[in-house]
N, C-alpha and C positions, 0 to 999 in steps of 0.2 A: 195385464197390468191392471184394466180398468175392473175385471173382474175382481180382480183380488182386493181390490181398495172397498168395493162396493162391500165384497163378505166381510172386511175386517170391521166395518162401519155397524153392519148388522149385528154383527156380534158382540160389538161395544155397547149398543140398542139392548141387546137383551141381557147382557152383563149388570148392565144401571138397572135393567126393572127387577132383576132379582137381590140386587143390592136394596133398592126401596123395600122391596118386600122385605128383607132380614132385617133391616131397621126399623121398620115399622110393626112387625113382630115382638122384637127386642121391648119396644115400646108400651106393648101390649101385656107381656112378659113379668115386666118390670112391676107392674101392681101401682105405681102408680098415676094418682087422679092427677091431671096437668090440672084441671078448672079448681081441685081443692089446694094445687100449689101454687097458683096464681092468686087465688083470693087470700091467702091464710091461712094459718093454723085454727085463728081467731073467728073465720069465717062460719056463717049457721050454714047447715045442711039445705034449709030453701034456697039460700043464695050459691049453695055449690050445684045445687040441683039444677038451678036456673042457667047458671054458666057452663054447665055438662050440657045441657040443652043448647045453649048457641053456640057453643065451639060444633056441636055434632058427636060427640062422644058416647051420645045413648043410644047412636043408628047402628044397625048390626053392623058385622067384622067387616065384610067386603063392603058395605056400602062408604064405612069409615075407610077403606084401604085406597078405593077408587077416589073418593076428595081428598086423600092424602097426597096421592099422586097428581092429579088435577092440579093442586096447589102449588106443586111442587115445579110443575109445568108454568105456572104462571109466576115462579120465583118466590112464594109463600112459603117458606119454612117454620110458619107457626112464629108464636111470639116467645121471646127469653121469660122462664119463670124469675130469672136473677135482678136483670136491667130492662124487664118492663117495655124493653125494645123489641119490634121485629127481628127474629135472629138473620135476615137476609141485613138487615141494615147493619147489626153488628157485624158481621161477616165482612160484608164491603169495606167497613171501619178496620177490620184488624188484619185482612188478609193482605195487602204490599208488603208487609212490614215480613210476612210467610214467604211471598213468592220472593223478595228480595233476597232472603237466608236461603229457599230452597233452591231456586237457581243459580245463586252462587256456589254454595254446594256440589250439585249436578256440576256445575261446570269444574270446580275443583277435582272434583273424582275424577271426570273425564279424562284432565289433565295427567294427574298423579298416577291415574290405571295406564295409559298411554305410555308415560316417561315408565314406570314400574316395569311393562309389558316388552317393549324395545329395550330397555339396558339389561333385563334379565336371558329374552331369547338371544339377543349380540353378543353376550357374554362380555360385556364391557368393562372395564378397569374400575372395582369398586361396586361393582354388581350384587354381588353376596352380601356385601355391609348393610348396601340400600334396602336390599331386599329384607334381611333379618330386622333391620330398624323400622321399616316401613310394616311389616306383617305385628311386629312386636306392639306398635300402637293400637293397630287394628283390631287387632285381639282382644282390647281391654273393653268393657262396655262403654256405650254414651256416657251416661251420667259421669264414670270414672275418671274419663278422659275431661269431660267440663270442667269437674272439681278439681282434678290435677293442672289443667288450664290456665283456671282461676288464680291457683294458691302460689303457681311457678309464675307463667309468663307475668300475670298483672300482677300478683300481689307482692312476688319476692324480686323478680327482676322489672318488674315496671316497664314491661315492650309493649303490653298491649292491654287495652281497658276491658273488664273483665263483668263490665253489665249495662244493657240498654243498648239501643243502638243511635245514640249522640249525647255526647255532651252539654249541647246547646239546648236551653229553656225556650228560647225563641226562634226555632228551626221551622224554617216552612213546613206547612201540612198539605199542601197542593200542587201541584193538580194531581200525583199520581199517588203519593202517599208514602213513597220510596223515598228515602232521606237524602241517598246519595243523588239521583236523578231531580228530586227539586232542589238541592242546594245550587244543580247546574244550571236547571231553569232558572233562578231567579237570581245567578249571578254572584252567590254564594260558597265558593270555591271552598272556603276555610269548613263551611259545613258538609258540604260535599265530601273533602279530604278525612272530615271526622266522623265521616258515617262509615267512609271505606276501612277505616283504621279500628272500628267498632266492630264491622263486619266479618274481619279475619278469623278470629278467633274460633267464634262459634260456627262458620262457614267450613274452617278446615275440621274442626271436632264431627260434626255431619261428615263430610267427604271423606275420611281417612276407612271407615269401614268399606262403603260402596269401591271404596278406589282399587282395593287389594282383591277384590273380586274381580272386577272387570281387569284388571293388570292380569290376573292367574289364567282368566281365559284366553286371554290376546296373546301372552306367554307362550300357551300351549297347542295354540291355534298357529301363532309364527313359527315354531318349534315341527310341527307338521309339514308348514308350506314351505320351509328351507331345506327339506328331507325332499321335495318333490323334482320332478324332474327340469321344471323351469328355471328351479334353481341352480341342480348343478352346472346346468348347460349357463348360465349367466357366470356361474363361476370360471368355466373351462373356457369362457371368453376373457379373463383373469380380472374379472368386477370383483371389487373390494367389498368385504363379506357388509360392513355398513349400506354399501349400494343395492347390495342384494337384499336385504332387510327393506330398507327404506322406498326404493322403488319397485321392487318387484312383490314381496313379500306380503306386504304391509296390506295392500288392496285385497287380496286373497284372506286375509285374515280377519277384517272388519267387521264383515255379516256376524261374527260369534262371538264380540266385543258387545256390540251394540245390542243384538240380544239380552246380555247377559246386563247392560245399561238399563234396558228396559225392567227388569227384573230386579232389580237394585231401588228403583222408584219409592217404591213401597216399604222398602226399609229406611228407605230416606227421610220418606213422611214419618212414620213412628221416630227415628233420629230429633226431627225439626219438633216436635211436640217436647221430647223431654229436653231439649237445650234449649227451646224458649221460655221451660219453667225454671231451668238452670241460671242463665242467662238475663232472665226477666227482659228478654225479646217481647216488643208489645205484637206479639203475632197471634195467630187462631190457636197456637199451642199454651198460650198463656190463658187466653180467652176460654177455654174446655178445661184447663186445670181449673181455674176460679169455678167454676162451671159444677163441677163432679161433687164436690162437698153439700153443694145446694141442691143436688139431685133433679139437677135443669136440665130434663130430657130434650126438649127441644134445640136448645143450644145445642148437644152434644151430635145428637141426631143430624142437626144441620152442618156441623161441621166434619163428621165421618163422611155425608155423603159427597161435600166438598172436595176432601183429599180422595174419597173415590172417583168422580169423575175426574177429578186430575189424573189419578194413576192410571185410570183406562184409556184415558185419551193421549197422554203420555204414551204408554204400551201401543196404542194403533198407530201413531208417529213412527215409534222406533220400527215397527212390523213394515211399514212404509218404504221407512226409508231404505231397510234391509232387502226389500225387492229393488230399491234403485240401485245399490250397489251391487246385489249379487242377483240377477232376474230369475235365479232360477228358484229364490224362495216364491217367486210368483205362482209357478206350475203347482206348487205344491196344494 
């Protein structure tokens, strides 16, 4: 088990180094001079050359890359060309809202996926209608689901708010930056509940697609387990089908669902960026959306690296959880 964990951690480091190399190469291929963009279009060539030297962009390519990686290790993601603040500072300010949305979406995806898989495999009453409804919503693009949610659930029915993360202008902003938690910490329960209310619709939109993928894998694994010898033995003992599914087949089927959950994290991060833009959610998705029109490559690269690190770490955790659930995985 220890050898397996070490192997996964080493592979994580290699993947992250490859990601930094790709991001750095794309920045060079963009032909955007960060020094010129930082000083503005009216800056003189002498000022641009001086700033280029200060930032180290006139060094050899390899030297620039090692300087870039060493800066990343120190938490230096360069300076945003739009906000004129360090990208790391901007990300720290915007990241909590994204973490709130992503974690909520992942939780909903796992719950909906588990329900979908169990109902489909056990063939409970109404399973066909539930499966058709969930797959219909999940087959729609994220932006379309977001717009439909805003128009129907927020605009017409007024069930859920459609923009922002709170309706309160004086909502607390610390210590975590997550409205729900900060509201509870400061004893402002109305603010916390309002934050939950604003979170439901965007989190549901983010979760629907991954939920179906997780549920379909879980259903297939459950159906295979239900045909195995131990399931037939359990039925021969007189156990109900529900008991066979929940107490015998489920443990042997979780590993495949966990693997699919890790794969869906990347899709979920992409969905979060789109959803934050449509719902005006104050996270790094909205931050990068505002940075793209101004060719703010340091901000775009910083967000890409943060999302990439999050994806790699979550997949490493999923691999380790798989080894815990099914020790045979650690032998691979």
